[in-house]
C-alpha positions as MATLAB code, in Angstrom:
seq = 'MNEKLKLLIHVAAKEKWDMAVRNGLNFLKTGKGDEELRVILIANGDSVTRCTKCDRALFDNLKQFVLDGGEIYICENSLKDFGIPTSRLPEIFSTIPAAIRALVDYQRDGWIYVRP';
ca = [
      11.933   24.871    0.923;
       9.656   21.976   -0.008;
       9.663   19.268    2.685;
       8.981   15.716    1.502;
       7.469   13.225    3.946;
       7.450    9.603    2.796;
       5.340    6.979    4.564;
       5.617    3.246    3.882;
       2.721    1.158    5.213;
       3.254   -2.613    5.329;
       0.089   -4.723    5.061;
       1.070   -8.246    6.107;
      -2.305   -9.646    7.150;
      -5.659   -9.609    5.358;
      -7.473   -8.191    8.384;
      -5.171   -5.134    8.420;
      -6.247   -3.652    5.054;
      -8.959   -1.386    6.465;
      -6.682    0.169    9.075;
      -3.784    0.499    6.643;
      -5.788    2.351    3.991;
      -7.412    4.604    6.623;
      -3.957    5.453    7.950;
      -2.796    6.283    4.433;
      -5.838    8.443    3.658;
      -5.548   10.273    6.976;
      -1.840   10.935    6.429;
      -2.491   12.409    2.988;
      -4.958   14.865    4.548;
      -2.353   16.290    6.953;
      -0.212   18.198    4.450;
       0.744   21.719    5.499;
       2.121   24.548    3.447;
       4.678   23.331    0.965;
       4.967   19.772    2.310;
       4.979   16.999   -0.243;
       3.378   13.854    1.165;
       3.866   10.417   -0.353;
       2.379    7.156    0.856;
       2.973    3.635   -0.366;
       1.156    0.497    0.778;
       3.058   -2.764    0.302;
       1.078   -5.969    0.768;
       2.410   -9.478    1.232;
       1.591  -12.665    3.090;
      -2.085  -13.570    3.322;
      -3.097   -9.933    2.801;
      -2.898  -10.574   -0.945;
      -5.890  -12.911   -0.699;
      -8.124   -9.910   -0.064;
      -6.926   -8.046   -3.170;
      -9.191   -9.834   -5.617;
     -12.367   -9.958   -3.556;
     -12.376   -7.042   -1.133;
     -15.690   -5.657    0.012;
     -17.102   -2.541   -1.634;
     -16.246   -0.159    1.233;
     -12.606   -1.273    1.258;
     -12.354   -1.089   -2.525;
     -13.820    2.433   -2.519;
     -11.282    3.520    0.120;
      -8.417    1.952   -1.824;
      -9.565    3.692   -4.996;
      -9.775    7.025   -3.139;
      -6.295    6.420   -1.695;
      -4.890    6.051   -5.216;
      -6.838    9.092   -6.475;
      -5.367   11.111   -3.577;
      -1.844   10.173   -4.676;
      -1.163    6.939   -2.800;
       0.430    3.894   -4.385;
      -0.338    0.223   -3.694;
       2.093   -2.603   -4.430;
       1.329   -6.311   -4.129;
       4.085   -8.913   -3.674;
       4.327  -11.261   -6.665;
       5.869  -13.985   -4.478;
       2.846  -13.901   -2.177;
       0.465  -13.952   -5.133;
       2.230  -17.097   -6.401;
       2.072  -18.672   -2.916;
      -1.717  -18.256   -2.910;
      -2.211  -19.162   -6.589;
      -3.468  -15.710   -7.579;
      -2.580  -14.578  -11.111;
      -1.729  -10.885  -11.488;
      -4.455  -10.666  -14.124;
      -7.062  -10.982  -11.328;
      -5.889   -7.806   -9.600;
      -7.888   -4.601  -10.031;
      -6.080   -1.817  -11.907;
      -5.482    0.177   -8.718;
      -2.784   -2.327   -7.714;
       0.748   -2.580   -9.044;
       3.066   -5.484   -8.304;
       6.612   -5.882   -7.047;
       8.688   -9.067   -7.306;
       9.471   -9.402   -3.570;
       7.907   -7.318   -0.792;
      10.763   -7.972    1.613;
      13.289   -6.452   -0.790;
      11.048   -3.442   -1.485;
      10.518   -2.841    2.242;
      14.267   -2.776    2.820;
      14.954   -0.581   -0.221;
      12.304    2.005    0.659;
      13.498    2.245    4.264;
      17.083    2.611    3.092;
      15.873    5.505    0.922;
      14.397    7.339    3.921;
      10.789    6.144    3.965;
       9.181    5.877    7.415;
       7.914    2.326    8.057;
       4.557    1.635    9.730;
       2.831   -1.716   10.158;
      -0.755   -1.561   11.395;
];
């Protein structure tokens, strides 16, 4: 039987990106046997300010995270709060209307919540 493990990482502060993406990458490396691992990063608050101008090392890790199967969602409400148009986001990011609603919905659907 295929076991599915679903991890939801909440990035609520710009200084937490590095730890969050490392946690996601490390989790994806732990798969055993027929486990299916899924990881989603959801960013809101001032963390969105680092999405358009992250340093090269962080961007490379984020890109690797997506290549390894991770997903990254940025809160549209937070982008509006900081005056960042979605057109300025690199292609590795997707957006969601409201992070708070997504966090609740994913947890309701059995995702394990972590906030670095």
